[in-house]
N, C-alpha and C positions, 0 to 999 in steps of 0.2 A: 087288940092292936090296930093302930092306925093303918089304913090302906090308901086313903086319898085325903089330901089337905090342900086347899087353894089351887086345885088343878094339878098338883104334883102327886104322882103315884109312888107309893112306898112299897118295895118288895123286901120281904124278910126271907133270908135263906136259912137252911138248917144249921149252918155253922155260926149263926148269930149275926152275920153281916147284913148290911142294908144297902139297897140301891134305890136312889130317888131319880125319877125321870118324868117326862111329860109326853109320853108316846101318844096318848089320846088327844092331848091339846095340839100336838104337831099334826096329827092326822086330820083333825077338824080344821086347823088353819090351812092346810094344803087343799082339803076338799073345798073350803069356802072360796079359795082363789084359783081353783082349777089346776093345781100343781101336784095332785096326788100321784099321778102316773108320769110325772115329768122325768126326763132323763137327768140323773144326778150329776153334780159337779164335785170334784175332789176337795175344793177349797171354797169358802164362802165369798171370797173377794179376790180379785186380781192383785198381785203383789205391787204393781206399779201404777195403780189407779190414781188419777189426778182429775177429779171432777171440778167443774166450774159452775158458777151460779147461772141458771137459765134466765134468759131474757123474758120479759112479760109475754111476748108472743109464743115462746117455746114452752111455757108452763102447762103441764098436763095433769089433770085430776088430782089436785092437791089434797082433797079430803080422803080419797082412796089411798093415796100414798101415806098419809099420816095414820090412817086406820091400820094399815099393815105394819107400819113401823111400831105402833103402840103394842100390837100383838107380839112382835119380835122382841121388843124391849122387855115385856113380861117374861118371855121365854128365856132371854139372855140373863136376866137378873135372878131367876129362880133356880135353874138347873143347867144352863148352857153357856158357860163362860166363853166358849169358842165363838159365839155369835155376838158378843158384846162390842168389840171394836167395830166390825163392819156396820152393825146397827147404829151405833152412836155416830159413826162417820156420816152415814147417810142421813141421819137426823139433822145434821147441820144444814141440809138443803131442803128441809120440810116446808119452808115458805116459798120455794120456787123449784119444784121437781120438774125436770125436763126428761127427754127420752133417755139420755145416758144414765140418769138417776134411776129411772124405772128399770132399765136393763140391769143395773147393779142390784136393785132390790129383787128382781126376778132370779138373779144368780143365787142370792141367799136362799130364796125359796127352793130352788133346785138342790142346793146343798142340804137343806133340811130334809128334802125328800129322800136323800141317800143316807141320812143319819138320824132317822126318826127315833130310834131307841136309845140314843146317847143320853147320859145323865151322870150323876155323881155316885160313887161307891164308897161305902164306909165299912171297914172290917169290924168284926166282933170285938176285938181288943186292939188297943193302941199301944205301941211301944213307948210313945212319948206324948206328953201333952204340952210340949214346948210350942210357944207361939212364934212363928217365923213369918216375915213379910219380905216380899220382893217388889221392887219398883223399877220402872224404866221410863225414859222420855225420849222422844224424837225431836231434836232441836229445830224449831222454826219450820215445821213441816207444812203448815197451812200457808199456801201461796197467797191467800187473800190478806191475812192480817199478821202473818209470820209468827203466830203463836204455836207453842209446842203441844204435843199430846202426851198425857201421862197414862201409863198402864200399871196396874199393881194387882197383886194377889196376896192374901193373908191365909196362912195355913195354921191349923191346930194339929200338931204332929205332922203327918203327911197329907192331911185332908183339907181341901179348900173350904173356908167358911165365909170369905168375902173376896170380891174381885171387882175391878172397875176400870173403865177407860174414859178419860175426860180431857177435853181441851183445857189447857191452863188459862187462867184469867189474866196473866201478865205476859208481856213479851220478854223472853229471856235473851240476854245479850251474849250468852255463850252456852256451849253444851253443858258445862259444869253447873251453870245456874239452872238450866232446865232440869237436870238430874236432881239438884238440890230441892227444887220446888216439888218434884215428884216424890222424893223421899220424905219431905216435910208433910205433904198431904197424906201419904200412906201411913206415916207414924201417927198422925192425928186420928186416922181411922182406927 
């Protein structure tokens, strides 16, 4: 029986259920960046955060920023949907990370420090194999280009099999249009 695949640890329980997580990956990520014993935060990002593009004089260690973001993207795409939106939001500023971007990135690291063992759980049996999807959009949330952000999750029965957070490629003229674009993208997935 598989125990480790692509950095994801698979736990099998006596009742036949599975739990997939990346505890070891999280610990090595935190160790590498000096956050293993950091005081944890309850959420990965502030609710009302509004980051701006940093000027050329304010840009700090772009390569280090992109490196950590890449590690977080892998984590968020594999077993941690709770990290996907904040990671993708900060990735929008990977060409110009300033102090406020670094502070937001460090907050995510502190959140990971408090949630190292989180992952996905799958029961031994499933009552339904019905495919269900949910999508949402926030209309014109990006202050720079007025594009909306789509978020979606696809479930097989009650279990997540796909999730995403992505800035829309078009400028929606209404909330309904932003929601329609989100629904179309999720349906295509």
